[in-house]
C-alpha positions in Angstrom: 34.3 6.1 12.6 33.0 3.3 14.7 30.0 5.4 15.8 29.2 6.1 12.1 29.2 2.4 11.2 27.1 1.7 14.3 24.6 4.3 13.2 24.4 2.8 9.7 23.8 -0.7 11.2 21.0 0.7 13.4 19.4 2.4 10.4 19.8 -0.9 8.4 18.1 -2.9 11.2 15.3 -0.4 11.4 14.8 -0.6 7.6 14.7 -4.4 7.7 12.3 -4.5 10.7 9.8 -2.1 9.1 10.1 -3.8 5.7 9.5 -7.2 7.1 6.5 -5.8 9.1 5.1 -4.2 6.0 5.3 -7.4 4.1 3.7 -9.3 7.0 0.8 -6.8 7.1 0.4 -7.0 3.3 0.1 -10.8 3.6 -2.7 -10.4 6.1 -4.8 -8.4 3.6 -3.8 -4.8 4.0 -2.9 -2.7 0.9 0.8 -1.9 0.4 0.2 1.8 1.2 -1.8 1.1 4.4 0.8 -1.6 5.5 3.7 0.8 5.0 1.9 3.5 7.0 0.9 1.1 9.8 4.4 -0.3 10.1 6.2 3.1 10.2 3.6 4.6 12.5 4.0 1.7 15.0 7.8 1.7 14.8 8.1 5.4 15.4 5.2 5.6 17.9 3.4 8.2 15.8 0.0 6.5 16.0 -2.7 6.2 13.4 -6.4 7.0 12.7 -9.2 5.2 14.5 -10.5 3.3 11.4 -7.0 1.9 10.6 -6.5 1.1 14.2 -9.6 -1.0 14.3 -8.4 -2.9 11.2 -5.2 -3.8 13.1 -6.4 -4.6 16.6 -9.3 -6.7 15.4 -6.9 -9.0 13.5 -4.7 -11.3 15.8 -1.7 -11.5 13.5 -1.7 -7.8 12.7 -2.0 -7.0 16.4 1.0 -9.1 17.3 3.1 -7.5 14.5 2.2 -4.0 15.7 3.0 -4.9 19.3 6.5 -6.1 18.3 7.1 -3.0 16.2 6.2 -0.8 19.1 8.6 -2.6 21.4 11.5 -2.6 18.9 10.7 1.0 17.9 11.1 2.3 21.5 14.5 0.5 21.8 15.7 1.5 18.3 14.9 5.2 18.5 16.7 5.6 21.8 19.7 3.7 20.4 19.7 5.7 17.2 19.6 9.1 19.0 22.3 8.1 21.3 24.6 6.9 18.5 23.8 10.0 16.5 24.9 12.3 19.4 28.1 10.3 19.9 28.9 10.5 16.1 28.9 14.3 15.8 29.7 15.7 19.2 33.3 14.7 19.4 35.1 18.0 19.3 38.5 16.4 18.9 37.9 15.3 15.4 39.7 17.3 12.7 38.3 18.4 9.3 39.5 15.2 7.6 37.8 12.9 10.1 34.6 14.9 9.9 34.7 14.5 6.1 35.2 10.8 6.4 32.3 10.5 8.8 29.9 12.4 6.6 31.0 10.7 3.5 30.6 7.2 5.0 27.2 8.2 6.4 26.0 9.5 3.0 27.2 6.4 1.1 25.7 4.1 3.7 22.3 5.8 3.7 22.3 6.0 -0.1 22.8 2.3 -0.4 20.0 1.7 2.1 17.7 4.0 0.1 18.5 2.0 -3.1 17.7 -1.2 -1.4 14.4 0.2 -0.1 13.4 0.8 -3.7 14.5 -2.6 -5.0 11.8 -4.9 -6.4 14.1 -7.9 -5.9 14.2 -7.1 -2.2 10.4 -6.8 -2.1 10.1 -10.1 -3.9 12.5 -12.0 -1.6 11.0 -10.6 1.6 7.5 -11.3 0.4 8.4 -15.0 -0.1 10.0 -15.3 3.3 7.2 -13.5 5.1 4.6 -15.7 3.4 6.5 -18.8 4.6 7.0 -17.6 8.2 3.4 -16.5 8.6 2.0 -19.7 7.1 4.3 -21.8 9.3 4.2 -20.1 12.6 0.6 -18.6 12.8 -2.7 -20.4 12.8 -4.3 -18.0 10.3 -4.1 -18.9 6.7 -2.6 -15.9 4.8 -2.8 -15.0 1.2 -0.8 -12.6 -1.0 -3.7 -10.5 -2.0 -1.5 -8.1 -4.0 -0.3 -11.0 -6.1 -3.7 -12.7 -6.5 -5.3 -9.5 -7.8 -2.3 -8.5 -9.8 -2.0 -5.2 -8.0 1.6 -4.7 -8.9 0.6 -4.0 -12.5 -2.0 -1.6 -14.0 -4.8 -3.0 -11.7 -5.4 -1.7 -8.2 -7.9 -1.6 -5.3 -8.7 1.9 -4.0 -11.1 3.6 -1.6 -13.0 6.6 -2.9 -15.0 9.0 -0.8 -18.2 10.2 -2.6 -18.7 14.0 -2.2 -21.9 15.9 -2.8 -20.9 17.0 -6.3 -19.9 13.6 -7.6 -21.5 12.0 -10.7 -22.6 8.9 -8.8 -24.6 10.5 -6.0 -28.3 9.4 -6.0 -27.8 6.7 -8.6 -28.1 2.9 -8.3 -25.3 0.6 -9.4 -27.5 -0.7 -12.2 -27.8 2.9 -13.6 -24.1 3.6 -13.1 -23.1 0.4 -14.9 -19.4 0.7 -13.9 -18.6 -2.6 -15.7 -18.7 -0.6 -19.0 -15.7 1.2 -17.7 -14.0 -2.0 -16.5 -14.6 -1.3 -12.8 -15.9 -3.5 -10.1 -17.4 -2.2 -6.9 -16.4 -4.6 -4.1 -18.0 -2.8 -1.1 -19.7 0.3 0.1 -19.1 1.8 3.6 -21.9 4.1 4.6 -21.1 7.4 6.4 -22.9 6.1 9.5 -20.7 3.0 9.6 -22.8 0.3 7.9 -20.9 -1.8 5.3 -22.4 -3.4 2.2 -20.2 -6.2 0.7 -20.6 -7.1 -2.9 -23.5 -4.6 -3.5 -26.1 -5.5 -6.1 -27.7 -3.4 -8.8 -30.3 -1.8 -6.5 -27.7 -0.4 -4.1 -27.9 3.4 -4.1 -24.8 5.5 -3.9 -25.1 8.4 -1.3 -23.0 11.4 -0.4 -20.4 10.4 2.2 -20.2 6.8 1.0 -16.7 5.3 0.8 -16.5 2.9 -2.1 -14.0 0.1 -2.5 -13.2 -0.3 -6.2 -11.1 -2.6 -8.3 -10.0 -1.9 -11.8 -7.4 -0.3 -14.0 -5.6 2.7 -12.5 -6.5 5.0 -15.4 -10.2 4.1 -15.1 -10.2 4.6 -11.3 -8.6 8.0 -11.8 -11.2 9.1 -14.3 -14.0 8.0 -12.0 -12.6 9.8 -9.0 -12.5 13.1 -11.0 -16.0 12.8 -12.4 -18.5 15.5 -11.4 -22.2 16.1 -12.2 -23.2 17.8 -15.4 -21.9 17.9 -18.9 -18.2 17.4 -17.9 -19.2 14.2 -16.1 -20.9 12.8 -19.2 -17.7 13.5 -21.3 -15.6 11.9 -18.6 -17.7 8.8 -18.6 -17.6 8.5 -22.4 -13.8 8.8 -22.3 -13.7 6.0 -19.7 -15.9 3.7 -21.7 -13.9 4.3 -24.8 -10.6 3.6 -23.0 -12.0 0.4 -21.5 -13.1 -0.8 -25.0 -9.6 -0.3 -26.3 -8.1 -2.1 -23.3 -10.5 -5.0 -23.7 -9.7 -5.4 -27.4 -5.9 -5.4 -26.6 -6.5 -7.9 -23.9 -8.5 -10.2 -26.2 -5.8 -10.0 -28.9 -3.1 -10.9 -26.4 -5.2 -13.8 -25.2 -5.8 -15.0 -28.7 -2.0 -14.9 -29.4 -1.4 -17.0 -26.3 -4.0 -19.6 -27.4 -2.4 -19.8 -30.9 1.1 -20.3 -29.5 -0.2 -23.0 -27.1 -1.8 -24.8 -30.1 1.4 -24.7 -32.1 
């Protein structure tokens, strides 16, 4: 039974290490999905794509986080495998002892899984990581997810423009994405050039990667939009949904103002 408890403790430590690292990477400006992938990749030694690798190694705080994760991951995986072998290779255990081991392991891992989905844990860890990064590093960090309200209906996403997309060959002025409640933050060309805060004359080309900010539903509609009649219908739907959302937002804001006056 001691080996089972040791295994659960090792898994718990691994969970905390990767969760803290994820929060740290988020506070350096990575999206939650990218931070999770980077942290788990570094801890397990799986590696990651060249573009994501550049985003990490070119940032001093991210680079230190990944280096620590790699070191801890090498030690942790060896310890985990060793403990796992000791847990289940003891042939002297009877059926009752086996049942206790499996039951304890299932309960322990289930509790860890519940904690991994806890918003309270996320909030607590985020607060601590912000404090530690701000206190012990020389780089000023910001909780970009909080600033942009990415935990709600708003999000930032990357979208690859294929040859059949509605936007190909059009300028931002002609696209008028603001009618749909969307903002284009940047354009990364296929050849590697990056355009930050593009203006109305910027032309969208096949192979561009767009960094977009807006409501999740509007982003989804845009990602599905193709050339032709179907694309026109899709855009009309997006504009209509944004108008409804803007009215609801204005009404909510008006209520807040009236309450403040009273």
